[in-house]
C-alpha angles and dihedrals in degrees: 000000000000115000126233088256091053090056092049089053090049091050090054089047092055090053090055116008108208139223086037093197089064101039110024123073116217130195122009123359117263135192119273091248091058113103089228093059116117128183095234133058090194140304115342118246116239090255092052090046091054091048091052090055092046088057092046092049090052090049093050091047090055091049090051092050090047091053097246094113131037094215145000110258092200091057087057090049091052092050091051092050091048092060092070099078123176119251116266109262100162098095136101117260116226096266093050093045090052090049090054092051093045093050090051092049088051095054114127115260103176099115130046091248092051090050090051092049091050092049092051095048092047092050093045092053089048091053095046095046108030093040099030090227126172116231089247088058093049094055098040103048129074131221088248087082090077114097139162125235131179115237127219091271092055097256120135112235128187123228136181119220111201139172107232143171113345091013089284118153119233132188114213129191110243101209125210089256092051092049090050089053090048091052090048091050096046093049090053087060094045093252127138112277093249130035123243130225113280094015110156098202107129117248088241122035128203121240112266104056100272118131098220121126121259119236123247089245090054092053091048089055091051092052092045089055090049091056092045089053090051089054090050089050092052091048092051091053095043092246098110099115118169097261094052096048093045092050092049092047089054094045124108136179090273089063088068089057091051090045090054091050092049092049092049090053091047088050090057094247108166111266090233091057093049089051092051095043092053094039096232090151132031116262112249120234094246093056088078088075099043095092092150090062090045091053091051090048091051093050093046092049091047091056101034103045122052136151095202095201 
C-alpha cells in the first residue's frame, strides 16, 4: 500500500511531471499505440489534480472493501490535513464589543413594550456571552435546567444543565452576574426571582407575556438588530470606520460565543474549562463525579468572564 509520503510525492509529480520527455506529449495528439504517445499534455491544473485524487480515493476504498488493503491512505491524508484548522476570526474585538454593550444600554425604555424589548435583548446577550450558548440551545432549553449545588467549601453555586449540539448534555457555570441578570429578567415578566426544578418556562420569552418558545430565526433577527444598532451608535459618535461597520454587518450570534471563548482565554481561564463551557468535546461519564474540578471551573469562570454592564 502506498504511504502518505508516496502520495505527497505523486501530488507534486502531477503538478510538474518530470522528466517531461518521458511523461509529457508535445506537438499534435497521437494514438496510444504510437511510440510518441505520453499520458500528460502538460502540468495538471489544481482542479484536475483534485479530481485525480478523488478517483484514487474511490479506487482505494474499493480495494479496502474487497479486502485487498487494510486501510485507505487517502483517508489518512485527509484526516491529517483536517487537523490544521484556521484561527478563529469571527469574534468581536474589544472596541466592537463595547459598542454592542453601549448601544444596548442606550435602547429606549419609555413605553412598556420598549422596556420589555430591552429586558429581552439584555438577557439574550447575557446567555450568549456569559454561557457561550448556541442559538439552538437558547430556544430548546427551559429555565428548569438551572439548579443550585453546594461546593466543597460549603458555598452554594448555580449551574445550568442543557442539552446541546448532537443531543449532548452540558453543565455550565451560572456565575453571580448571570444569576443577577436572570433574576432581573424574570421579575420583569412577573416570575419568581429564581427558577425551580422542572420549570418549563423557555430560557428566552417572546414579547407579549406568552410562554411559548421563540424560533431560531426570530432570535437571529434580534441579534442582527443589536449589531445594526451598534453600527448606528458608532456612526452617531463618529467612530464608524469601515472596518468596524463591515465586521458588525458580518457578525452573527455565533460571534458572541467565539467572543466569550476568546475573553475566557484572555482572562487566563484554564483551557479545559473553556472546552467544557463551550461544549467542544463530549463530557465523559466519570466527569459527573469530579465535583472538585467543577468547582474550580466555576470559580475560574466567575473571575475570568464578566459582562460588566
